[in-house]
C-alpha positions, -999 to 999 in steps of 0.1 A, spaced: -56 -90 79 -51 -65 52 -25 -40 58 -25 -7 39 -1 -7 10 2 30 7 1 54 37 10 90 32 13 113 62 18 145 42 -3 173 58 -9 188 24 -30 159 10 -57 170 -14 -90 152 -20 -75 138 -52 -45 125 -32 -69 107 -9 -87 92 -38 -54 79 -53 -43 65 -19 -77 47 -14 -75 34 -50 -40 20 -45 -51 3 -12 -83 -11 -25 -73 -20 -61 -36 -28 -56 -33 -55 -82 -50 -33 -108 -26 -5 -99 4 -27 -103 -6 -42 -136 -21 -13 -156 -6 18 -172 -11 53 -160 -39 60 -185 -60 30 -174 -54 38 -137 -64 74 -142 -96 64 -159 -106 39 -133 -96 63 -105 -116 91 -121 -87 115 -123 -61 126 -149 -27 112 -156 -12 145 -147 -28 143 -112 -13 108 -107 21 120 -119 19 150 -95 9 127 -67 40 105 -73 63 135 -75 48 152 -44 55 120 -24 92 117 -35 88 93 -63 108 105 -94 82 89 -118 49 71 -118 68 39 -126 89 43 -94 57 46 -74 42 16 -91 74 -4 -85 73 6 -48 37 -5 -45 45 -38 -62 74 -45 -39 55 -37 -8 25 -57 -20 47 -88 -26 64 -84 8 30 -83 25 17 -113 7 48 -132 17 50 -121 54 14 -113 64 -5 -142 49 -31 -156 72 -46 -191 67 -79 -205 78 -64 -218 110 -78 -254 108 -47 -271 121 -20 -263 147 6 -253 121 -19 -227 106 -27 -214 141 10 -209 150 16 -192 116 -14 -169 122 -2 -159 156 34 -153 143 21 -133 114 -1 -111 137 28 -105 161 51 -94 132 24 -71 119 19 -56 154 56 -50 159 59 -33 125 29 -11 132 44 -1 166 77 8 149 59 30 124 42 48 153 75 53 172 91 67 141 63 92 136 65 103 172 103 109 170 
């Protein structure tokens, strides 16, 4: 189960914003480990566009965005890790992980609706 790392609900998203969001969600480790120039090149956009994206979404700098992505990615690896389920312990872990995920997604929806 792969949860999205970055979700932006800003109604003023541009096509470039969508590209950056998709890149972060699909290439998370690359995003975390590379500098803004390398990311911009691979994302087919400019460094300025990535900086504007960070600022528009309440991150003071690109590095703050990168740090947020890193922390969320590490949290998800730790808490949403599913195994192959070949034994009882794995199966119990998978069920627990799925339930935690479902609860967190429900909370997000409730926050948005309020």
